[in-house]
C-alpha positions as CSV (number, residue, x, y, z in Angstrom):
1,M,-20.9,9.2,-34.8
2,M,-23.2,9.0,-31.8
3,S,-25.3,12.2,-31.2
4,R,-25.0,13.5,-27.6
5,S,-28.8,14.7,-28.0
6,T,-29.5,10.8,-27.1
7,N,-29.7,12.4,-23.5
8,A,-32.7,14.1,-24.2
9,R,-34.5,10.6,-24.5
10,S,-33.1,9.6,-21.1
11,P,-35.7,9.3,-17.9
12,W,-32.5,11.0,-16.1
13,S,-33.0,14.4,-18.0
14,A,-34.3,16.3,-15.0
15,P,-31.8,18.7,-13.3
16,I,-29.3,16.8,-11.1
17,D,-30.9,16.0,-7.6
18,A,-29.3,14.6,-4.4
19,V,-30.9,11.3,-4.7
20,S,-30.0,10.7,-8.3
21,A,-26.3,11.9,-7.6
22,S,-26.2,9.7,-4.6
23,V,-27.4,6.7,-6.8
24,I,-24.9,7.4,-9.5
25,S,-22.0,7.8,-7.1
26,S,-22.7,4.5,-5.4
27,T,-23.1,2.7,-8.9
28,L,-19.7,4.2,-10.0
29,I,-18.1,3.0,-6.8
30,A,-19.8,-0.4,-7.1
31,I,-18.4,-0.8,-10.5
32,A,-14.8,-0.1,-9.3
33,E,-15.5,-2.5,-6.6
34,E,-16.7,-5.4,-8.9
35,M,-13.6,-4.9,-11.1
36,G,-11.7,-5.6,-8.0
37,T,-13.6,-8.6,-7.2
38,A,-13.2,-10.1,-10.7
39,L,-9.4,-9.3,-10.5
40,R,-9.0,-11.2,-7.3
41,N,-11.0,-14.1,-8.3
42,S,-9.3,-14.7,-11.7
43,A,-5.7,-13.9,-10.4
44,Y,-2.9,-16.5,-10.4
45,S,-0.5,-15.3,-7.8
46,A,-1.1,-15.5,-4.0
47,A,0.1,-11.6,-3.8
48,V,-3.1,-10.7,-5.8
49,R,-5.4,-13.6,-4.9
50,E,-5.0,-13.9,-1.2
51,G,-2.9,-10.7,-0.4
52,D,-5.2,-8.1,-2.1
53,D,-2.4,-6.3,-3.5
54,F,-4.3,-4.5,-6.4
55,S,-6.6,-1.6,-7.0
56,T,-9.2,-0.7,-9.6
57,A,-10.6,2.8,-10.9
58,L,-12.9,4.7,-13.2
59,F,-12.2,8.0,-15.0
60,D,-14.1,10.3,-17.2
61,R,-13.0,11.2,-20.7
62,K,-11.0,14.0,-19.5
63,G,-8.7,11.7,-17.4
64,R,-10.2,12.5,-14.1
65,L,-10.4,10.0,-11.3
66,V,-14.2,9.4,-10.7
67,A,-14.2,6.3,-8.5
68,Q,-11.6,4.0,-7.0
69,G,-12.3,0.4,-5.4
70,N,-11.4,0.3,-1.7
71,F,-8.3,-1.6,-2.1
72,T,-4.8,-0.9,-1.5
73,P,-4.1,2.8,-0.3
74,G,-0.4,2.6,-1.8
75,H,-2.1,3.2,-5.2
76,L,-4.1,6.2,-4.2
77,G,-1.3,8.6,-5.1
78,S,-0.6,7.2,-8.5
79,M,-4.2,6.5,-9.7
80,P,-5.4,10.0,-10.0
81,Y,-2.3,10.9,-12.2
82,V,-1.9,7.8,-14.2
83,L,-4.5,8.8,-17.0
84,Q,-2.5,12.1,-17.4
85,H,0.6,10.2,-18.1
86,V,-1.2,7.7,-20.5
87,L,-2.8,10.7,-22.4
88,R,0.5,12.3,-22.9
89,F,1.5,9.2,-24.9
90,Y,-2.0,8.5,-26.4
91,P,-3.9,11.9,-26.7
92,G,-7.2,12.3,-28.1
93,D,-8.5,9.6,-30.1
94,A,-5.3,7.8,-30.4
95,L,-6.8,4.9,-28.5
96,K,-9.5,2.8,-30.2
97,P,-12.2,0.4,-28.9
98,G,-10.8,-2.8,-27.5
99,D,-7.3,-1.2,-26.8
100,G,-5.5,-1.5,-23.6
101,V,-2.3,0.3,-22.4
102,F,0.2,-1.1,-20.0
103,M,3.0,0.7,-18.0
104,N,5.1,0.0,-14.9
105,D,7.3,3.0,-14.8
106,A,8.1,3.8,-11.0
107,A,7.9,7.6,-11.5
108,L,4.8,7.7,-13.7
109,G,3.1,4.7,-11.9
110,S,3.0,3.6,-8.4
111,G,6.6,3.9,-7.3
112,H,8.2,0.5,-8.2
113,F,8.3,-1.7,-11.1
114,P,6.2,-4.7,-9.8
115,D,3.2,-2.5,-9.7
116,C,1.7,-3.0,-13.4
117,Y,-1.1,-0.6,-14.8
118,L,-3.5,-1.5,-17.4
119,V,-5.7,1.3,-18.8
120,S,-8.6,0.7,-21.1
121,P,-10.6,3.3,-23.0
122,V,-14.4,2.9,-22.9
123,H,-16.4,3.9,-26.1
124,L,-20.0,4.5,-26.6
125,E,-20.4,3.7,-30.4
126,A,-17.7,5.8,-31.7
127,D,-17.3,8.3,-29.0
128,L,-14.8,8.1,-26.2
129,I,-16.5,8.4,-22.8
130,G,-14.1,7.3,-20.3
131,Y,-11.5,5.0,-19.0
132,V,-11.0,2.0,-16.7
133,A,-7.8,1.1,-15.0
134,S,-6.3,-1.8,-12.9
135,I,-3.0,-2.1,-11.1
136,A,-1.8,-5.2,-9.6
137,H,1.5,-6.1,-8.0
138,H,3.5,-8.7,-10.0
139,V,5.4,-11.2,-8.1
140,D,8.3,-10.9,-10.5
141,V,9.3,-8.5,-13.1
142,G,12.9,-9.5,-13.3
143,G,15.9,-7.7,-12.1
144,A,18.7,-8.9,-9.9
145,A,16.6,-11.0,-7.4
146,P,13.5,-13.0,-7.2
147,G,10.5,-10.8,-6.4
148,S,12.1,-7.7,-8.0
149,Q,12.3,-6.0,-4.5
150,L,16.1,-6.2,-3.8
151,V,17.4,-3.4,-1.7
152,Q,21.0,-4.2,-0.9
153,G,23.4,-3.7,-3.7
154,V,20.8,-2.1,-6.2
155,T,22.1,1.4,-7.1
156,E,20.1,2.3,-10.2
157,A,16.6,1.5,-11.5
158,Y,18.0,-0.4,-14.6
159,Q,19.0,-3.3,-12.2
160,E,15.5,-3.8,-10.9
161,G,13.7,-5.4,-13.8
162,I,12.0,-4.5,-16.9
163,R,10.7,-1.0,-17.2
164,V,7.7,-0.2,-19.7
165,L,6.5,3.2,-20.4
166,P,2.9,3.5,-21.3
167,V,2.6,1.1,-24.4
168,R,-0.5,-0.2,-26.4
169,A,-0.5,-3.8,-25.2
170,I,-4.0,-4.9,-26.1
171,Q,-5.8,-4.6,-29.3
172,N,-9.2,-5.9,-30.1
173,D,-9.4,-6.8,-26.4
174,E,-6.5,-9.4,-26.7
175,F,-2.9,-8.9,-25.5
176,S,-0.4,-8.5,-28.1
177,D,1.7,-11.7,-28.7
178,E,4.8,-9.3,-29.4
179,F,4.2,-7.6,-26.1
180,L,3.8,-10.6,-24.1
181,R,6.9,-12.2,-25.7
182,I,9.0,-9.1,-24.6
183,L,7.4,-8.9,-21.0
184,L,7.4,-12.7,-20.1
185,A,10.9,-13.3,-21.5
186,N,12.2,-11.0,-18.7
187,V,10.4,-12.5,-15.7
188,R,11.0,-15.5,-13.5
189,L,7.5,-16.8,-13.3
190,P,6.0,-16.2,-16.8
191,E,2.8,-18.2,-16.2
192,I,2.1,-16.4,-13.0
193,V,2.6,-13.0,-14.5
194,R,0.5,-14.0,-17.7
195,G,-2.3,-15.0,-15.4
196,D,-2.6,-12.0,-13.4
197,L,-2.2,-9.9,-16.7
198,T,-5.2,-11.7,-17.8
199,A,-7.0,-11.0,-14.5
200,Q,-6.4,-7.4,-15.3
201,R,-7.8,-7.6,-18.7
202,N,-10.8,-9.5,-17.1
203,A,-11.5,-6.8,-14.7
204,N,-11.1,-3.9,-17.2
205,H,-13.6,-5.7,-19.5
206,I,-16.0,-5.8,-16.5
207,G,-15.4,-2.1,-15.8
208,K,-16.0,-1.1,-19.4
209,S,-19.1,-3.1,-19.6
210,R,-20.7,-1.8,-16.5
211,L,-19.7,1.7,-17.3
212,L,-21.4,1.5,-20.7
213,E,-24.6,0.4,-19.0
214,V,-24.7,3.3,-16.9
215,F,-24.0,5.8,-19.8
216,R,-26.9,4.1,-21.8
217,K,-29.3,4.3,-18.9
218,V,-28.4,7.9,-17.7
219,G,-27.3,9.4,-20.9
220,V,-23.9,10.9,-21.6
221,E,-24.8,14.6,-21.0
222,K,-26.5,13.9,-17.8
223,L,-23.7,11.5,-16.6
224,E,-21.1,13.8,-17.4
225,A,-22.8,16.7,-15.6
226,T,-23.3,14.4,-12.5
227,I,-19.7,13.5,-12.5
228,D,-18.8,17.2,-12.4
229,H,-21.2,17.9,-9.6
230,L,-19.9,14.9,-7.5
231,L,-16.2,16.0,-8.0
232,D,-17.2,19.4,-6.8
233,V,-19.1,18.0,-3.7
234,A,-16.2,15.9,-2.8
235,E,-14.0,18.9,-3.0
236,A,-16.3,20.9,-0.8
237,A,-16.6,18.1,1.7
238,A,-12.7,17.5,1.9
239,R,-12.3,21.2,2.5
240,E,-14.8,21.3,5.2
241,E,-13.2,18.4,7.0
242,I,-9.7,20.0,6.7
243,R,-11.1,23.1,8.3
244,R,-11.8,21.2,11.4
245,I,-8.1,20.8,12.0
246,P,-6.5,23.6,13.9
247,Q,-4.6,25.9,11.5
248,G,-0.8,25.9,11.8
249,T,2.3,24.2,10.9
250,Y,3.1,20.9,12.5
251,R,6.5,19.0,12.3
252,F,7.7,15.6,13.0
253,T,11.0,13.7,12.5
254,D,11.5,9.9,12.5
255,H,14.0,7.5,10.9
256,F,14.4,4.3,8.8
257,D,17.2,2.1,10.2
258,D,19.2,2.2,7.2
259,A,19.3,1.6,3.3
260,G,20.9,-1.8,3.8
261,P,23.6,-3.3,6.2
262,G,26.3,-0.7,7.0
263,T,24.5,2.4,5.6
264,D,23.2,5.5,7.4
265,P,19.9,6.1,8.8
266,I,17.4,7.8,6.6
267,R,15.7,10.9,8.0
268,V,12.0,11.2,7.5
269,S,10.8,14.6,8.2
270,V,7.3,16.2,7.3
271,A,6.1,19.8,7.9
272,I,2.3,19.9,7.7
273,T,0.6,23.2,7.0
274,V,-3.2,23.7,7.6
275,S,-4.9,26.7,6.4
276,D,-8.4,27.5,5.5
277,G,-9.5,24.1,4.0
278,E,-6.2,23.2,2.5
279,I,-3.3,21.0,3.7
280,D,0.1,20.9,2.5
281,F,2.7,18.3,3.1
282,D,6.4,18.9,2.8
283,F,9.0,16.4,2.9
284,S,11.8,18.7,1.7
285,D,13.8,18.4,5.0
286,S,14.0,14.5,4.6
287,S,17.4,12.7,3.5
288,E,18.6,12.8,0.1
289,Q,17.8,10.1,-2.3
290,V,19.7,7.0,-1.7
291,G,21.7,4.6,-3.7
292,A,19.5,1.5,-2.7
293,A,16.2,0.6,-3.8
294,L,14.1,2.3,-1.1
295,N,13.4,5.7,-2.6
296,S,9.9,7.0,-2.8
297,Y,8.9,8.7,-5.9
298,L,6.5,11.4,-5.5
299,N,3.3,9.5,-6.6
300,Y,4.1,7.0,-3.8
301,T,4.7,9.8,-1.2
302,R,1.3,11.4,-2.2
303,A,-0.5,8.2,-1.8
304,Y,0.0,8.0,2.0
305,C,-0.7,11.8,2.4
306,F,-4.1,11.5,0.6
307,F,-4.7,8.3,2.7
308,A,-3.8,10.1,6.0
309,V,-6.2,13.0,5.2
310,K,-9.1,10.4,4.8
311,V,-8.1,8.8,8.1
312,F,-7.7,11.8,10.1
313,T,-10.8,13.6,8.8
314,D,-13.7,11.4,7.5
315,P,-12.8,8.0,6.0
316,R,-16.0,8.1,4.1
317,L,-14.7,11.0,1.8
318,P,-15.0,9.7,-1.9
319,Q,-11.6,8.8,-3.4
320,N,-12.0,10.9,-6.6
321,D,-10.4,14.0,-8.2
322,G,-12.5,16.3,-6.2
323,A,-11.4,15.2,-2.9
324,I,-7.8,15.4,-3.3
325,R,-7.9,19.0,-4.7
326,P,-7.4,20.7,-1.3
327,I,-4.3,18.4,-0.8
328,R,-0.7,19.4,-1.8
329,V,2.2,17.1,-1.5
330,H,5.9,18.1,-2.4
331,A,9.5,17.5,-1.5
332,K,12.6,18.9,-2.9
333,E,13.7,17.1,-6.2
334,G,16.5,14.9,-5.5
335,T,15.4,14.0,-1.8
336,F,14.3,10.6,-0.6
337,F,10.4,11.5,-1.1
338,N,11.0,12.9,-4.7
339,P,13.9,11.2,-6.3
340,T,15.1,11.7,-9.7
341,F,15.3,8.9,-12.2
342,P,17.2,6.4,-12.2
343,A,16.8,6.3,-8.4
344,P,16.2,2.5,-7.4
345,S,12.8,2.0,-5.7
346,G,12.0,-1.6,-5.9
347,G,11.7,-2.0,-2.0
348,R,9.6,1.1,-1.6
349,A,6.8,-0.9,-0.3
350,T,8.6,-1.0,3.3
351,I,8.5,2.8,3.7
352,Q,4.7,3.4,3.6
353,V,4.2,2.9,7.4
354,R,6.9,5.5,8.0
355,I,5.1,8.1,5.7
356,F,2.0,7.6,7.8
357,E,3.7,7.5,11.0
358,A,5.4,10.9,10.4
359,I,2.1,12.5,9.5
360,S,0.4,11.0,12.6
361,G,3.4,12.2,14.8
362,A,3.1,15.7,13.4
363,L,-0.8,16.0,13.8
364,A,-0.7,14.6,17.3
365,Q,0.2,18.2,18.1
366,A,-3.2,19.4,16.3
367,I,-5.7,16.4,16.9
368,P,-4.4,14.1,19.5
369,S,-7.6,12.3,19.7
370,R,-7.5,10.9,16.3
371,V,-3.8,9.9,15.8
372,V,-2.1,6.6,16.4
373,A,1.2,5.8,17.9
374,G,4.0,4.0,16.1
375,F,3.0,0.9,14.3
376,S,4.6,-2.6,14.6
377,H,6.6,-2.3,11.1
378,W,5.6,-5.1,8.8
379,S,7.9,-7.5,6.8
380,N,7.7,-8.2,3.0
381,P,10.2,-10.9,2.3
382,N,10.9,-12.4,-1.0
383,I,12.5,-15.9,-1.3
384,G,13.1,-17.4,-4.4
385,G,15.1,-20.2,-6.1
386,I,14.5,-23.7,-7.8
387,D,11.8,-25.9,-6.3
388,E,13.6,-29.3,-6.3
389,R,10.0,-31.1,-6.4
390,S,9.2,-29.5,-9.8
391,G,12.5,-28.2,-11.2
392,K,10.8,-24.9,-11.7
393,P,11.5,-21.5,-10.2
394,F,9.5,-20.5,-7.2
395,I,8.9,-17.3,-5.1
396,Y,7.9,-17.1,-1.6
397,Y,6.1,-13.6,-1.3
398,D,4.9,-12.8,2.0
399,L,2.9,-10.0,4.0
400,I,3.7,-10.3,7.6
401,M,1.7,-7.8,9.7
402,G,2.0,-6.9,13.3
403,G,0.1,-4.5,15.7
404,Y,-1.4,-1.2,15.5
405,G,0.0,1.8,17.7
406,A,-2.2,2.7,20.8
407,M,-4.7,5.7,20.5
408,Q,-6.0,8.1,23.1
409,C,-9.2,5.9,23.4
410,R,-7.9,2.4,23.1
411,D,-5.2,-0.4,23.0
412,G,-3.5,-0.9,19.5
413,A,-5.3,-3.6,17.5
414,E,-3.4,-6.9,16.8
415,A,-2.1,-8.6,13.7
416,L,-3.7,-6.2,11.2
417,A,-2.3,-4.7,8.0
418,A,-1.2,-1.1,8.9
419,V,-2.1,1.5,6.6
420,M,-3.0,-0.9,3.6
421,N,-5.8,-3.2,3.0
422,C,-3.5,-6.3,2.0
423,A,-4.7,-9.4,3.6
424,N,-2.8,-12.4,5.4
425,I,-1.8,-15.0,2.7
426,P,-2.8,-18.4,4.4
427,I,0.1,-20.8,5.5
428,E,-1.4,-23.6,3.5
429,M,-1.1,-21.5,0.2
430,H,2.6,-20.8,1.0
431,E,3.4,-24.3,1.8
432,N,1.5,-25.6,-1.4
433,S,3.2,-23.3,-3.7
434,A,6.8,-22.9,-2.5
435,P,9.2,-25.3,-0.8
436,I,9.0,-23.9,2.6
437,R,7.4,-24.9,6.0
438,I,6.1,-22.5,8.5
439,R,7.6,-23.6,11.9
440,H,6.1,-20.9,14.2
441,F,3.6,-18.1,13.8
442,G,2.2,-16.1,16.8
443,F,2.3,-13.0,19.0
444,I,5.4,-11.9,20.7
445,P,4.4,-11.2,24.3
446,N,5.6,-8.0,26.1
447,S,6.5,-6.4,22.6
448,G,3.8,-3.6,22.6
449,G,4.6,-0.4,24.3
450,A,3.2,0.2,27.7
451,G,1.0,3.1,28.5
452,R,-2.4,4.1,29.5
453,H,-3.3,2.1,26.4
454,R,-0.8,-0.2,25.1
455,G,0.6,-0.8,21.7
456,G,-0.3,-4.0,19.5
457,C,2.1,-6.9,19.8
458,G,4.7,-7.8,17.3
459,I,4.4,-11.0,15.3
460,R,7.0,-13.9,15.1
461,K,7.0,-16.2,11.9
462,D,9.5,-18.8,11.3
463,V,10.1,-20.1,7.8
464,E,12.1,-23.2,7.1
465,I,13.6,-23.9,3.5
466,L,13.0,-27.1,2.0
467,T,15.0,-26.9,-1.1
468,G,18.7,-27.1,-1.7
469,T,19.5,-23.1,-2.0
470,A,17.4,-20.1,-2.2
471,R,18.0,-16.3,-1.9
472,A,16.1,-14.2,0.3
473,S,15.4,-10.2,-0.1
474,L,14.5,-9.1,3.3
475,L,12.4,-6.0,3.7
476,S,11.4,-4.6,7.0
477,D,12.5,-2.0,9.4
478,R,12.5,-0.9,13.2
479,H,15.4,-2.9,14.1
480,V,17.1,0.1,15.2
481,Y,14.4,2.9,15.7
482,Q,11.7,1.9,18.0
483,P,8.0,2.8,17.1
484,Y,7.2,5.7,19.0
485,G,4.7,6.4,22.0
486,L,2.5,9.3,22.4
487,E,1.6,11.5,25.3
488,G,4.0,9.5,27.7
489,G,3.3,6.0,26.2
490,E,6.4,3.9,25.8
491,P,7.8,2.9,22.7
492,G,7.3,-0.7,21.3
493,L,10.0,-3.4,21.5
494,L,12.6,-3.4,18.5
495,G,12.2,-6.1,15.9
496,Q,14.8,-8.6,14.7
497,T,15.4,-11.1,11.9
498,I,17.4,-14.1,12.8
499,L,18.7,-16.8,10.7
500,I,18.8,-20.2,12.4
501,R,21.3,-22.6,10.9
502,D,22.6,-25.8,12.4
503,G,21.5,-24.6,15.9
504,E,23.2,-21.3,15.5
505,Q,21.2,-17.9,15.7
506,I,22.6,-15.3,13.3
507,V,21.2,-11.7,13.6
508,L,20.4,-10.3,10.1
509,A,19.9,-6.7,9.1
510,S,16.3,-5.5,8.3
511,K,17.0,-5.0,4.5
512,E,19.9,-7.7,4.0
513,T,20.2,-10.3,1.1
514,V,21.1,-13.6,2.3
515,V,21.8,-17.0,0.6
516,L,19.8,-19.8,2.3
517,R,20.2,-23.7,2.3
518,R,18.0,-26.7,3.2
519,H,16.7,-26.6,6.5
520,D,17.8,-22.9,7.3
521,V,15.1,-21.2,9.2
522,I,14.5,-17.6,9.0
523,S,12.7,-16.2,12.0
524,F,10.9,-12.8,11.3
525,R,10.2,-10.9,14.5
526,L,8.5,-7.8,14.0
527,S,8.6,-4.8,16.4
528,G,5.8,-4.0,19.1
529,A,3.7,-0.8,18.5
530,G,4.0,2.2,20.5
531,G,1.7,3.0,23.7
532,F,-0.4,6.2,24.3
533,G,-0.5,7.9,27.7
534,E,1.2,7.7,30.9
535,V,1.9,4.1,32.3
536,S,0.5,5.0,35.6
537,Q,-2.9,5.5,34.3
538,R,-3.2,1.9,32.8
539,D,-6.2,0.2,34.3
540,V,-5.2,-2.9,36.5
541,D,-7.9,-5.1,35.1
542,A,-6.6,-4.4,31.5
543,I,-3.1,-5.6,32.7
544,R,-4.6,-8.6,34.1
545,R,-6.3,-9.3,30.8
546,D,-3.2,-9.0,28.9
547,I,-1.5,-11.5,31.1
548,K,-4.4,-14.0,30.8
549,E,-4.5,-13.5,27.0
550,G,-0.9,-14.0,26.6
551,Y,0.0,-10.5,25.2
552,A,2.3,-10.1,28.2
553,T,3.7,-12.0,31.1
554,L,3.4,-11.3,34.9
555,E,7.2,-10.7,35.5
556,V,7.4,-8.0,32.7
557,S,4.1,-6.5,33.5
558,E,5.2,-5.8,37.3
559,R,8.3,-4.0,35.9
560,A,6.4,-2.1,33.3
561,Y,3.5,-1.1,35.5
562,P,4.8,-0.3,39.0
563,H,1.1,0.3,40.2
564,F,0.3,-3.2,39.1
565,C,2.9,-4.7,41.3
566,L,1.4,-3.1,44.3
567,N,-2.1,-4.6,43.4
568,A,-0.7,-8.0,42.0
569,S,-2.1,-9.7,45.2
570,G,-5.6,-9.2,43.8
571,A,-4.8,-10.5,40.5
């Protein structure tokens, strides 16, 4: 066994100082970031390689989150807790050097089965000194429809794909053949899934190697003491930032369109209580859990509460166990934001914007200068079938992003991922990997809500099917409830999804499932984002600029801004 007295020979044996702590903190974050770079660069799927739908993290031997890469915010809620779940199944020294634990359970993990965790222990000689973890969205894990995110017609989690509780999937740094046979036999794109799993293993290998280097250089006792210090400092910083928010309870209610065609709206209601360095999010007044694959398991609900605290306080706050100690998130069991198993949740990706919007709407009462009006709701379609060119299954997985809501100080940004770090997947990648053709991709003029500052525009993307038949699982929202404006700003234009078949336009629901045939075109038309401030206060030059740049037309601008109509002669 290694003796921890090794630390006495370390050049870092002096008491913790601010410079050393800062260097170590930056090093740990850099390791998590390097893990993410390795995962992205060696992944097989467009979702991971181009879309950046993954995260990476480091933990100490107690299972506390030490550092997390700056990747997908949707994993913020599950990452701090995943080690606790793994340790329940593999306590103490149950994991050996070279082991790796796989899991994708929705409640224990990131809220739906496609998000797959791989956790690896880190040993220095024979001693366990920490863990590294990666999570990636896999493009298919089986279930009722390609992409494993079907909403309509799914009533329980057992229909959504293969579910794996924490299991030892890697030994001696290699995946178990038995594990791979079970998993890959249950997915539509086994080679793509195998490739992304290998990318996760590669990322974890790099994380382990780099973390070992730091432990060897700094010494075990010194590094563990520094981690304790960093977590305490992060907690103190988070509490201080929360104290800058006026104390009180703030409420806001919004809705999802439905849980599929013909179903009722879903109520999204949050009460936020701020008190002396702590913040509490209560979603208990929201709808009950639904019999469709949209439910938000508590870890996913937590994710966007943690994210919102960073956004509305100091985005530079570290993402670690200390920074989340002052944050409490809860909802009554059995409700939409804390469902009980086997509530289905495959399509839960579409709800994250609304969680953040509800929080922003509530905090607008306390910190109006920091909040954002309603976003242009994004779309996450999954279209799958057989590619007649190859005879093999394909899945077109897309991330279609629109505009940001306006703020007190500026117009909403255009064509950016709202509340997540996912990236645009290039058209060329889609057309190369799936039998589709992108017929149109651009802004929707006049879709942003008017105001002193206007909301960002919606995006239109038209996708033509080039194979005999395919099945589309649609995942979007804001076809019924407009993105809200703030302080007199107008709401954004409603979104639409339209099937164009033989010249006929058929309006689809935001979460419908539809069978497509050759030369069908699905037109995804995202909602515009909400405006901020009174319409009458918008600068005339800004209106002219919007018209010139194509974000608005003259005719609609004259109706939306009456004071501009009076000045139009000077345009």
